[in-house]
NUTI-25518 format. One line per field, with one value per residue (C-alpha): residue in three letters; chain; x, y, z. Coordinates in steps of 0.2 Angstrom, whole numbers, always signed. Layout:
<rs>
residu <- (ALA/...)
chaine <- (A/...)
xx <- (X/...)
yy <- (Y/...)
zz <- (Z/...)
</rs>
This chain:
<rs>
residu <- (MET/SER/LYS/LYS/LYS/TYR/GLU/GLU/LEU/THR/GLU/GLU/ARG/GLU/LEU/PHE/LEU/ASN/ARG/ALA/ARG/ASP/CYS/ALA/GLU/LEU/THR/LEU/PRO/LEU/VAL/ILE/ARG/ASP/LYS/GLY/ASP/ASN/ALA/THR/THR/ASN/TYR/GLN/THR/PRO/TYR/GLN/SER/VAL/GLY/SER/ARG/GLY/VAL/SER/ASN/ILE/CYS/SER/ASN/LEU/LEU/LEU/SER/LEU/PHE/PRO/THR/SER/THR/PRO/PHE/PHE/ARG/LEU/LEU/VAL/SER/ASP/TYR/ALA/PHE/ASN/GLN/PHE/GLY/GLU/GLU/ALA/LYS/GLN/ILE/LYS/THR/GLU/VAL/ASP/GLU/SER/LEU/GLY/ALA/ILE/GLU/LYS/THR/VAL/LEU/GLU/GLU/LEU/GLU/ASP/LYS/ASN/LEU/ARG/PRO/ILE/ILE/PHE/ASP/VAL/LEU/LYS/ASN/LEU/ILE/ILE/ALA/GLY/ASN/CYS/LEU/VAL/TYR/VAL/GLN/PRO/ASP/GLY/ASN/VAL/ARG/ALA/TYR/SER/LEU/GLU/ASP/TYR/VAL/CYS/LYS/ARG/ASP/ILE/GLU/GLY/ASN/ILE/LEU/GLN/ILE/HIS/VAL/LYS/GLU/MET/ILE/ASN/ARG/GLU/VAL/ALA/GLU/GLN/THR/LEU/ASP/VAL/GLU/LEU/PRO/SER/ASP/GLU/MET/ASP/ASP/ASP/LYS/GLU/ILE/ASN/LEU/PHE/THR/CYS/ILE/GLU/ARG/LYS/GLU/ASP/GLU/TYR/TYR/ILE/TYR/GLN/THR/ILE/ASP/GLU/GLN/LYS/ILE/LYS/GLY/THR/GLU/SER/TYR/VAL/LYS/LEU/ASP/LEU/LEU/PRO/PHE/LEU/PRO/LEU/ARG/LEU/THR/LYS/VAL/THR/GLY/GLU/SER/TYR/GLY/ARG/SER/TYR/VAL/GLU/SER/LEU/ILE/GLY/ASP/LEU/SER/SER/LEU/GLU/SER/LEU/SER/LYS/SER/ILE/VAL/GLU/SER/ALA/ALA/ILE/SER/ALA/LYS/SER/VAL/PHE/MET/VAL/ASN/PRO/ALA/SER/LEU/THR/ARG/ALA/LYS/ALA/LEU/ALA/LYS/ALA/LYS/ASN/GLY/ASP/VAL/ILE/ASN/GLY/ASN/ALA/THR/ASP/VAL/THR/THR/LEU/GLN/VAL/ASN/LYS/SER/SER/ASP/MET/SER/VAL/ALA/PHE/GLN/THR/VAL/GLN/ASN/LEU/GLU/ARG/ARG/LEU/SER/PHE/ALA/PHE/ASN/LEU/LEU/ASP/ASN/ALA/LEU/PRO/ALA/GLY/GLY/ARG/THR/THR/ALA/THR/GLU/ILE/ASN/ALA/LEU/VAL/ASN/SER/LEU/GLU/LYS/VAL/LEU/ALA/GLY/THR/TYR/ALA/MET/LEU/SER/SER/GLU/PHE/MET/ARG/PRO/LEU/VAL/HIS/ILE/MET/ILE/SER/ARG/LEU/THR/GLN/GLU/GLY/LYS/ILE/PRO/GLU/LEU/PRO/LYS/GLU/ILE/LYS/LEU/ILE/ILE/SER/VAL/GLY/LEU/THR/ALA/LEU/GLY/ARG/ASN/SER/ASP/LEU/GLU/ARG/LEU/GLN/GLN/PHE/VAL/ALA/MET/SER/GLN/GLN/LEU/ALA/PRO/GLU/ALA/PHE/ALA/LYS/LYS/VAL/ASN/GLN/ASP/VAL/LEU/ILE/SER/SER/ILE/ALA/ARG/ALA/ILE/GLY/VAL/GLU/LYS/SER/ILE/ILE/LYS/THR/ASP/GLU/GLN/ILE/ALA/MET/GLU/GLN/GLN/ALA/ALA/MET/MET/ALA/GLN/GLN/GLN/LEU/GLN/GLU/GLN/GLN/SER/ALA/MET/MET/GLN/GLN/GLU/GLN/GLU/GLY/LYS/ILE/ALA/GLU/LYS/VAL/ALA/PRO/GLN/ILE/ALA/GLN/SER/ALA/LEU/GLN/GLU/ASN/GLU)
chaine <- (A/A/A/A/A/A/A/A/A/A/A/A/A/A/A/A/A/A/A/A/A/A/A/A/A/A/A/A/A/A/A/A/A/A/A/A/A/A/A/A/A/A/A/A/A/A/A/A/A/A/A/A/A/A/A/A/A/A/A/A/A/A/A/A/A/A/A/A/A/A/A/A/A/A/A/A/A/A/A/A/A/A/A/A/A/A/A/A/A/A/A/A/A/A/A/A/A/A/A/A/A/A/A/A/A/A/A/A/A/A/A/A/A/A/A/A/A/A/A/A/A/A/A/A/A/A/A/A/A/A/A/A/A/A/A/A/A/A/A/A/A/A/A/A/A/A/A/A/A/A/A/A/A/A/A/A/A/A/A/A/A/A/A/A/A/A/A/A/A/A/A/A/A/A/A/A/A/A/A/A/A/A/A/A/A/A/A/A/A/A/A/A/A/A/A/A/A/A/A/A/A/A/A/A/A/A/A/A/A/A/A/A/A/A/A/A/A/A/A/A/A/A/A/A/A/A/A/A/A/A/A/A/A/A/A/A/A/A/A/A/A/A/A/A/A/A/A/A/A/A/A/A/A/A/A/A/A/A/A/A/A/A/A/A/A/A/A/A/A/A/A/A/A/A/A/A/A/A/A/A/A/A/A/A/A/A/A/A/A/A/A/A/A/A/A/A/A/A/A/A/A/A/A/A/A/A/A/A/A/A/A/A/A/A/A/A/A/A/A/A/A/A/A/A/A/A/A/A/A/A/A/A/A/A/A/A/A/A/A/A/A/A/A/A/A/A/A/A/A/A/A/A/A/A/A/A/A/A/A/A/A/A/A/A/A/A/A/A/A/A/A/A/A/A/A/A/A/A/A/A/A/A/A/A/A/A/A/A/A/A/A/A/A/A/A/A/A/A/A/A/A/A/A/A/A/A/A/A/A/A/A/A/A/A/A/A/A/A/A/A/A/A/A/A/A/A/A/A/A/A/A/A/A/A/A/A/A/A/A/A/A/A/A/A/A/A/A/A/A/A/A/A/A/A/A/A/A/A/A/A/A/A/A/A/A/A/A/A/A/A/A/A/A/A/A/A/A/A/A/A/A/A/A/A/A/A/A/A/A/A/A/A/A/A/A/A/A/A/A/A/A/A/A/A/A/A/A/A/A/A/A/A/A/A/A)
xx <- (+268/+282/+290/+289/+297/+311/+314/+314/+327/+338/+345/+354/+361/+367/+383/+388/+384/+395/+409/+406/+407/+424/+431/+424/+432/+450/+447/+433/+422/+409/+404/+395/+387/+385/+368/+362/+374/+367/+374/+381/+391/+410/+420/+437/+451/+462/+480/+485/+480/+484/+466/+458/+470/+470/+451/+450/+463/+456/+439/+446/+454/+438/+429/+441/+441/+422/+416/+431/+429/+437/+429/+412/+410/+397/+393/+377/+381/+372/+380/+387/+376/+360/+366/+369/+351/+354/+367/+378/+370/+375/+390/+381/+367/+379/+388/+371/+366/+382/+381/+363/+369/+383/+371/+361/+376/+381/+364/+364/+382/+376/+361/+373/+385/+371/+365/+382/+383/+401/+400/+386/+395/+411/+401/+394/+411/+417/+402/+407/+425/+422/+405/+404/+386/+376/+359/+357/+340/+338/+325/+312/+321/+337/+346/+354/+352/+364/+359/+371/+370/+361/+347/+340/+338/+337/+333/+340/+337/+351/+355/+357/+341/+332/+316/+314/+321/+315/+322/+320/+320/+316/+303/+296/+278/+273/+281/+273/+256/+258/+266/+260/+242/+241/+232/+243/+237/+237/+251/+248/+263/+276/+271/+289/+293/+301/+293/+298/+295/+297/+299/+295/+300/+293/+295/+279/+283/+290/+289/+292/+279/+284/+275/+278/+271/+270/+263/+258/+248/+251/+253/+241/+250/+266/+260/+268/+274/+290/+299/+313/+326/+320/+320/+326/+333/+350/+357/+375/+388/+407/+408/+396/+394/+381/+367/+371/+360/+375/+393/+410/+420/+438/+443/+437/+451/+464/+457/+471/+484/+474/+471/+489/+494/+482/+487/+506/+503/+494/+508/+521/+512/+509/+527/+534/+524/+531/+548/+547/+542/+557/+559/+574/+579/+590/+600/+591/+608/+617/+619/+610/+592/+578/+568/+583/+585/+566/+566/+583/+581/+592/+609/+607/+620/+616/+625/+626/+635/+630/+633/+619/+606/+600/+586/+573/+574/+563/+577/+565/+572/+577/+559/+552/+563/+556/+538/+543/+550/+534/+524/+534/+531/+512/+511/+520/+509/+493/+500/+502/+484/+477/+488/+497/+513/+523/+524/+522/+538/+554/+564/+581/+588/+580/+563/+560/+543/+542/+542/+528/+517/+519/+514/+498/+493/+495/+483/+471/+470/+466/+452/+445/+432/+426/+425/+415/+403/+400/+398/+384/+375/+378/+383/+373/+356/+360/+363/+348/+336/+343/+340/+322/+318/+325/+315/+299/+303/+305/+323/+329/+320/+315/+329/+325/+330/+344/+354/+366/+372/+391/+400/+417/+427/+433/+436/+434/+447/+459/+457/+460/+476/+482/+479/+488/+503/+504/+503/+516/+528/+524/+528/+544/+550/+551/+567/+576/+570/+573/+559/+556/+554/+543/+531/+531/+525/+513/+496/+497/+478/+474/+488/+481/+463/+469/+478/+463/+452/+463/+465/+446/+445/+431/+433/+428/+445/+453/+451/+442/+449/+436/+440/+459/+455/+444/+457/+470/+459/+455/+474/+478/+464/+471/+488/+482/+473/+489/+499/+486/+487/+506/+505/+493/+504/+519/+510/+505/+522/+529/+516/+520/+539/+535/+523/+537/+549/+537/+530/+545/+545/+527/+530/+544/+534/+520/+532/+539/+522/+518/+533)
yy <- (+511/+505/+495/+510/+522/+509/+508/+527/+529/+515/+525/+537/+523/+513/+524/+522/+503/+500/+509/+499/+482/+488/+492/+475/+465/+472/+469/+458/+452/+445/+461/+469/+456/+458/+456/+438/+432/+419/+406/+395/+410/+407/+423/+426/+429/+444/+441/+453/+452/+470/+476/+463/+464/+483/+483/+471/+480/+497/+491/+483/+500/+509/+496/+498/+517/+519/+505/+503/+488/+495/+513/+520/+528/+540/+552/+559/+576/+591/+609/+617/+632/+622/+620/+638/+640/+629/+640/+632/+615/+615/+604/+591/+590/+589/+575/+565/+569/+563/+546/+543/+547/+535/+521/+525/+524/+507/+500/+506/+499/+482/+482/+486/+472/+460/+462/+457/+471/+470/+457/+467/+483/+476/+471/+488/+496/+484/+490/+508/+506/+497/+504/+520/+516/+504/+504/+499/+494/+494/+481/+483/+470/+480/+469/+476/+471/+478/+480/+482/+495/+484/+480/+498/+515/+532/+550/+565/+584/+597/+597/+578/+575/+558/+560/+542/+525/+509/+492/+477/+459/+442/+432/+414/+415/+401/+410/+426/+419/+411/+425/+441/+448/+450/+441/+435/+430/+411/+403/+384/+382/+388/+388/+391/+406/+420/+437/+455/+462/+481/+492/+510/+525/+542/+559/+567/+585/+581/+562/+547/+535/+517/+503/+487/+480/+464/+465/+483/+478/+486/+473/+476/+480/+487/+505/+516/+534/+538/+555/+561/+558/+540/+533/+515/+515/+523/+525/+528/+535/+537/+554/+568/+577/+591/+586/+568/+555/+542/+543/+539/+525/+525/+511/+522/+535/+521/+512/+518/+510/+494/+492/+494/+482/+469/+471/+470/+456/+446/+449/+444/+428/+423/+427/+417/+402/+404/+406/+391/+379/+369/+364/+356/+358/+345/+350/+340/+338/+330/+312/+315/+308/+318/+302/+294/+310/+311/+292/+294/+292/+299/+291/+283/+284/+288/+293/+311/+328/+340/+355/+348/+351/+368/+374/+387/+403/+418/+431/+443/+444/+463/+467/+457/+466/+483/+476/+469/+485/+495/+482/+485/+504/+501/+489/+502/+516/+505/+499/+516/+521/+505/+507/+490/+495/+480/+485/+504/+506/+509/+493/+492/+502/+504/+512/+521/+521/+539/+536/+523/+534/+548/+536/+530/+548/+554/+541/+544/+563/+558/+548/+562/+566/+548/+548/+564/+557/+540/+549/+560/+548/+531/+531/+546/+539/+521/+526/+538/+524/+512/+525/+528/+509/+506/+521/+513/+496/+505/+500/+518/+534/+546/+559/+578/+589/+597/+581/+580/+565/+567/+555/+553/+543/+546/+565/+569/+556/+563/+580/+573/+564/+581/+590/+576/+577/+595/+593/+580/+591/+605/+594/+588/+606/+604/+593/+609/+619/+618/+608/+623/+635/+624/+621/+639/+645/+631/+628/+610/+608/+615/+604/+588/+592/+595/+579/+569/+578/+574/+556/+555/+549/+554/+570/+562/+554/+571/+576/+593/+606/+602/+583/+587/+599/+586/+573/+584/+588/+569/+566/+579/+572/+555/+561/+570/+555/+544/+557/+556/+537/+537/+550/+540/+524/+533/+539/+522/+515/+529/+525/+507/+510/+521/+507/+494/+505/+509/+491/+484/+499/+497/+478/+481/+494/+481/+468/+480/+485/+466/+463)
zz <- (+380/+391/+377/+365/+378/+380/+362/+360/+373/+366/+352/+364/+374/+359/+357/+375/+375/+360/+368/+384/+374/+366/+383/+390/+376/+381/+400/+406/+392/+404/+412/+396/+385/+366/+357/+357/+370/+382/+394/+380/+373/+372/+376/+368/+381/+377/+373/+388/+406/+411/+407/+418/+432/+432/+432/+447/+456/+454/+459/+475/+479/+477/+487/+501/+500/+498/+510/+523/+534/+550/+550/+547/+530/+535/+550/+557/+564/+571/+569/+585/+581/+585/+603/+607/+613/+627/+636/+649/+646/+628/+630/+640/+628/+613/+621/+624/+606/+599/+609/+602/+584/+587/+592/+576/+565/+572/+569/+551/+548/+555/+543/+529/+534/+537/+519/+512/+500/+496/+482/+473/+475/+468/+452/+452/+452/+438/+427/+431/+427/+411/+405/+415/+420/+431/+439/+457/+464/+483/+487/+501/+511/+510/+498/+482/+464/+450/+431/+417/+404/+392/+404/+406/+398/+407/+403/+413/+412/+409/+427/+428/+437/+433/+422/+416/+420/+410/+415/+404/+411/+404/+414/+410/+404/+416/+431/+427/+426/+443/+452/+444/+444/+425/+411/+397/+379/+378/+368/+367/+355/+367/+385/+392/+381/+390/+389/+393/+410/+410/+426/+423/+434/+428/+437/+442/+449/+466/+466/+456/+449/+448/+439/+430/+413/+403/+386/+388/+403/+420/+434/+448/+465/+457/+456/+469/+472/+481/+486/+475/+489/+492/+474/+476/+458/+457/+440/+443/+431/+434/+426/+423/+406/+405/+393/+393/+402/+403/+409/+402/+409/+416/+403/+389/+393/+391/+376/+365/+375/+378/+360/+355/+369/+363/+345/+349/+362/+348/+336/+348/+353/+334/+330/+344/+339/+321/+327/+339/+324/+319/+301/+293/+275/+266/+250/+236/+227/+242/+247/+263/+262/+270/+273/+283/+293/+297/+303/+313/+332/+345/+343/+326/+313/+295/+279/+275/+276/+290/+279/+268/+282/+288/+299/+293/+303/+303/+308/+315/+332/+330/+324/+339/+351/+346/+348/+365/+371/+365/+375/+391/+389/+387/+401/+413/+408/+410/+427/+433/+427/+436/+452/+448/+458/+454/+436/+438/+448/+438/+434/+442/+456/+474/+476/+493/+502/+499/+480/+482/+493/+480/+466/+476/+481/+463/+457/+472/+467/+449/+455/+467/+454/+455/+473/+473/+460/+469/+486/+480/+468/+476/+495/+501/+493/+499/+517/+516/+510/+523/+537/+530/+530/+547/+554/+546/+554/+571/+573/+574/+579/+566/+564/+564/+550/+559/+558/+543/+534/+530/+519/+527/+514/+496/+493/+511/+517/+504/+512/+529/+523/+516/+532/+541/+530/+533/+552/+552/+542/+555/+570/+561/+562/+581/+578/+572/+587/+605/+614/+625/+611/+601/+616/+620/+603/+599/+607/+611/+614/+596/+588/+596/+591/+573/+572/+579/+567/+552/+557/+560/+578/+590/+599/+615/+616/+620/+637/+641/+652/+665/+665/+667/+682/+690/+687/+695/+710/+712/+711/+724/+736/+734/+738/+753/+759/+756/+766/+780/+781/+781/+795/+805/+802/+808/+823/+827/+825/+837/+850/+848/+851/+867/+873/+871/+881/+895/+897/+906/+918/+922/+925/+937/+947/+948/+955/+968/+974/+976/+986)
</rs>
């Protein structure tokens, strides 16, 4: 039945798969394979490299934005309202809880880095940008596998919830017989023939039923049930369209410019090759002999008339200049769409840093929907699955339901950057006012807290009023002790000076008494 279900859902996927192959042909042909492709298939290289460079560049930007190397991309938080019941001890308890959650966050991040997920995630992003779809499987050991669109089918309901996923893989018959608990029909003629292995995921009310089959036989030991929020198979899509089980790619929105650029680039290359060919023509009625001209070496002297020899010319330079100008315009538009700043910036003249930042921010805002989709359908489930696995292994404690998982990159990071820009503009107004007037009108504590929140630093960096009061009191006590020590030293010095003055008199009196 698994093979039949797979074939039933293949028809809906075929339209999206054909579009993905068209997009891959103009960018990275190896990402989405064609029917019958294998390890010996030779893929044709496009005549332009804007598509491949653009996909690689935008995937790198997404990888750095979604999974930054220097800052955590998620937070475990508890609402301040949950601590109100503790009264005066609420601040102390909240501080201790935040420290514990920070340790858990560090453990999860170390686990993610230990699995070396970034190369796999980069391949996932390339599939999403080119094909709009990709299936991610989080294995029980924490490693991640990625399946391209031609390797799986899926079915969603009207709200986008997963109803079915069927993954098709090829496995060697001999390997299957040795490693899997399943009886296969004997095939003496072809023992090394590869057979289909199907992994099926079906929704059953409030959980998913997972099993594997070969030749319509369920493999023993592969059947399991998982909760809806712990499904290790994540069918990702770049965009969401109501009623569709698959998403649309980013390259698909640029397919017109890419196709035009490919055609014009091919025409220019072929025309340049034709124009570069040198062919000499000799007047047949002249005394100049074509054979003598062809055999003449550099510096030779032959009989002939220079006017009888001409060179064949295409005379299409004006037409090629139009095509070349069109190619430049297409490259500039595509470079802007793929965030290739070297080609997207206007040619000639000076370009300020403000113009570059505006160009980058405009693209980031265009991709805000991509951040939101990947955060909800990829990053959040991935972290949730990792936390669940680490909890089962006893590496972290079980988290109560009051703790919320917050993804703090992508769309959230864009919002923080916008808040920071507004705060910087507000602080810049202080230069137009007297410092005393600005300090009198602005609440410095609230301003510092807002800037820290926009940057994304820990609240514990900012000192509380109690800490400032304790430090001031400690400074006053230290100053008082210093003053007391200085007074004692001065008193000792005065007593020493008095003793020096009195000592001779005492000595003289003692001598007189002895006499």
